[in-house]
C-alpha positions in Angstrom: 48.9 -282.8 -91.6 50.1 -281.4 -88.5 48.9 -283.1 -84.9 46.6 -280.4 -84.0 44.6 -280.8 -87.8 44.8 -284.5 -87.4 42.8 -284.1 -84.1 40.5 -281.5 -85.4 39.9 -284.0 -88.8 39.0 -286.8 -86.2 36.7 -284.7 -83.9 35.0 -283.3 -87.0 33.7 -286.6 -88.3 32.8 -288.0 -85.4 30.9 -285.5 -84.8 29.0 -285.8 -88.3 29.0 -289.7 -87.5 26.7 -289.4 -84.2 22.8 -288.5 -83.6 23.3 -288.7 -80.2 22.9 -284.6 -78.4 25.0 -285.5 -75.3 28.3 -286.7 -77.5 27.6 -284.0 -80.0 28.0 -281.6 -76.6 31.0 -283.2 -75.7 32.5 -283.3 -79.4 32.2 -279.3 -79.4 33.6 -278.8 -76.4 36.6 -281.0 -77.8 36.8 -278.7 -81.1 36.5 -275.3 -78.7 39.6 -276.8 -76.6 41.3 -278.3 -79.3 41.2 -274.4 -81.5 42.0 -272.8 -78.2 45.5 -274.7 -77.7 48.3 -272.6 -78.4 50.3 -272.7 -81.7 52.8 -275.2 -82.4 56.4 -273.5 -82.3 58.2 -273.7 -85.8 61.4 -275.5 -85.4 64.8 -275.5 -88.0 66.2 -278.6 -89.8 69.9 -279.0 -87.9 71.3 -280.6 -91.5 69.7 -278.1 -94.2 68.0 -275.3 -92.4 64.1 -275.8 -93.4 61.8 -274.1 -91.1 58.5 -276.2 -90.2 56.3 -277.7 -87.7 58.2 -280.3 -86.0 56.6 -283.5 -87.0 57.0 -282.3 -90.4 60.8 -281.6 -90.6 61.4 -285.0 -88.4 60.0 -286.4 -91.5 61.6 -284.7 -94.7 64.2 -285.4 -96.8 67.1 -282.6 -96.8 
């Protein structure tokens, strides 16, 4: 899961757990901001050449 996907998941879960209208408004705004973030550039593994999200390439096994 990318950092963006994780952020959206946490915000969505928080939104589903509150009944406070003001908190919901802030969470909706945060989700919209997260969706408007520029795309994460793909990187290449210097060892095997596999291409993917930086956090996934950093953790993959060549």
